[in-house]
Structure formats: C-alpha cells, structure tokens
C-alpha positions in Angstrom: -39.6 40.6 -8.6 -41.8 42.4 -10.9 -44.2 39.5 -12.5 -44.3 39.2 -16.5 -47.4 38.8 -18.6 -48.3 35.3 -19.4 -49.2 34.5 -23.1 -50.6 31.0 -23.3 -49.4 28.7 -25.3 -51.0 25.6 -24.6 -54.9 26.3 -23.6 -56.1 24.0 -20.6 -58.4 21.9 -23.1 -55.5 21.2 -25.2 -53.9 20.0 -21.9 -57.2 18.1 -21.0 -56.9 16.2 -25.0 -53.5 15.3 -24.4 -54.4 14.1 -21.0 -57.0 11.5 -22.7 -54.1 10.6 -25.2 -52.0 10.1 -22.7 -54.2 7.9 -20.7 -55.4 5.5 -23.2 -51.7 4.7 -24.4 -50.3 3.9 -20.9 -53.5 1.6 -20.2 -52.8 0.0 -23.5 -48.9 -0.5 -22.4 -50.0 -1.6 -18.9 -52.8 -3.7 -19.9 -53.1 -6.0 -16.4 -51.2 -4.4 -13.9 -50.4 -0.5 -13.5 -47.2 1.1 -13.1 -46.4 2.6 -10.1 -46.2 6.2 -10.6 -43.3 8.6 -9.6 -44.2 12.1 -9.4 -40.8 14.7 -9.9 -42.0 17.6 -7.5 -42.5 20.2 -7.7 -43.8 21.2 -11.3 -45.5 17.8 -12.5 -47.8 17.7 -9.3 -51.1 19.0 -11.3 -50.0 16.9 -14.3 -49.7 13.7 -11.9 -53.6 14.8 -10.5 -54.8 15.3 -13.2 -53.2 12.4 -15.4 -54.8 9.6 -12.5 -58.3 11.0 -12.5 -58.2 10.3 -16.6 -56.2 6.9 -16.0 -58.8 5.9 -13.6 -56.7 2.9 -12.4 -55.9 1.6 -9.2 -52.4 3.4 -9.1 -49.6 3.4 -6.7 -48.2 7.7 -6.2 -44.4 7.9 -5.2 -42.8 11.4 -5.1 -39.0 12.6 -5.7 -38.2 16.2 -5.3 -35.0 17.3 -8.0 -33.8 20.6 -8.6 -32.0 21.9 -11.5 -33.0 25.2 -12.5 -33.4 27.2 -9.3 -35.1 30.6 -9.7 -33.4 30.7 -13.2 -35.1 30.4 -16.4 -32.5 27.6 -18.0 -31.4 24.2 -16.1 -27.5 24.7 -15.0 -27.1 21.0 -15.5 -26.2 20.1 -12.3 -29.2 18.0 -10.6 -29.4 17.8 -6.8 -31.9 15.2 -5.3 -34.1 17.7 -2.1 -36.4 14.8 -1.8 -35.7 11.1 -1.7 -37.8 8.4 -3.1 -38.8 6.3 -0.4 -41.1 3.5 -1.5 -39.5 0.5 -2.6 -39.3 0.3 -6.4 -37.4 -3.3 -7.1 -38.9 -5.7 -9.6 -41.6 -2.6 -10.2 -42.5 -1.0 -13.2 -41.9 2.5 -13.1 -43.7 5.4 -14.9 -41.9 8.4 -14.4 -44.4 11.6 -14.6 -42.5 14.7 -15.5 -43.3 18.1 -16.3 -40.8 19.0 -19.0 -38.0 17.3 -20.8 -36.0 20.0 -21.7 -31.5 19.5 -21.5 -32.0 15.8 -20.5 -29.5 16.4 -17.7 -32.8 15.6 -14.8 -34.0 12.9 -17.0 -30.5 11.1 -17.3 -29.8 11.5 -13.9 -33.2 10.2 -12.5 -32.6 7.3 -14.4 -29.3 6.4 -13.1 -31.0 7.2 -9.9 -33.8 4.5 -10.1 -31.4 2.1 -11.7 -29.9 1.4 -8.3 -32.9 0.7 -7.0 -33.6 -2.0 -9.6 -37.0 -1.7 -10.6 -38.5 -4.0 -13.2 -39.0 -0.9 -15.7 -38.9 2.5 -16.1 -41.0 4.6 -18.3 -41.4 8.2 -18.9 -44.3 10.0 -19.4 -43.7 13.9 -19.9 -46.1 16.9 -20.5 -44.0 18.9 -22.4 -40.8 18.1 -24.7 -38.2 20.7 -25.8 -35.8 19.1 -27.6 -33.9 21.7 -29.2 -32.6 22.1 -26.1 -31.6 18.5 -25.7 -27.7 18.3 -24.5 -27.9 14.6 -22.9 -29.5 11.7 -25.4 -33.0 10.8 -23.7 -36.3 10.2 -24.5 -40.0 10.2 -23.4 -41.9 7.3 -23.7 -45.2 9.7 -23.4 -45.3 13.4 -24.3 -48.3 15.8 -24.4 -47.1 18.6 -26.5 -43.4 19.3 -28.2 -42.8 23.1 -27.6 -40.4 25.0 -28.9 -37.1 26.7 -27.0 -39.1 29.0 -25.0 -39.4 29.5 -21.1 -42.5 28.4 -20.0 -44.8 28.5 -16.5 -48.1 27.1 -15.5 -50.1 24.1 -14.7 -47.6 23.3 -12.0 -44.1 25.0 -13.9 -43.0 28.4 -12.4 -40.3 30.7 -12.0 -39.4 31.2 -8.9 -42.3 30.2 -7.1 -44.5 32.4 -9.1 -47.3 31.4 -11.9 -47.7 27.2 -10.8 -51.4 28.3 -10.3 -52.0 29.5 -13.8 -54.6 26.6 -15.6 -52.4 26.7 -18.9 -49.1 26.7 -20.2 -47.8 29.6 -21.1 -44.7 32.2 -22.2 -44.0 35.3 -20.1 -43.9 38.3 -22.0 -42.2 41.7 -20.7 
C-alpha cells in the first residue's frame, strides 16, 4: 500500500486544549466517585492515556476491542467484538472513551452490549464526532471536536494499521 501524505486537521496543541476542557467537564459530572473508563481499542488508546493523565483521578480502566471498518475508509455497519470486556460493570458508572463517532453503529452496538451487564450508567466521551455521517441516532456526552465528513488518521486512528503514530489528527492527501 502506498502511503498518502497526511495534512493536519487538528494539531496536538488543540488536542491538549480539548483534553483539559473534557477533563474539567468529567470531574464536574463525577464529583465523588470517578467512573470506570472503558476504552474502545485500538483507536482510542492515545486519547485514553492522555485523558487519564489530565483527569488526575484514581480511575479504573477497562478495554473492549470492536471493529467496523476493517481496512476500509468507511464503516460497513457490521460491528464485531474482537476483545470482550472482562470486568464486572454491574452497578458501576461507565464512561466509554471513544476515538470517533461516525455512523453511530459502533456506539449503538456498544450501548446494547453494555446494557446486558447492568451498569449504573453509561456515558460517552469521544475525541471526534462526525455528525454528517450519522446513520443511527446516538450522541456523545463529551466531545473534543466536531469534524466534517473526511477520513482522519493520527493520534491513534489508523488506515489499515498505518498512521496511528502521528501526534496530530490528519486528513490523507494523494
């Protein structure tokens, strides 16, 4: 695969500013007991790591790995669980840490998946929201950035496992 040239859409400095804003919102909404942070792998791992450092709260972490893109640049709508959630979330406040909300299929699936485990609450914190592509009525409780209908990589997001290492959110050109 010939790699395209990335063009910065959101800089690392803008990401840092958003992290501080999001952490303040989360601390405000969870004043007495921090939620369990549930990271959707692989795309949200950098966002989670940086958010945890800025939150500066004693949080518990859990991970689930879902797939809906494969190596394509758009979701095919079918969500697969590649790594199950192993933690008991019954009666716990869960905050899903998501890289991007696009069509909404993955988030809707995740809500159903978690509901069967009877958490006390489920909220969603996403780095990126792409509402123009929404096919399912879902919303994030916390959002770093609303972006146009472009395919993005970097800061953990990939195209066929490439570009995750980029420190900025980028659009691919050429």
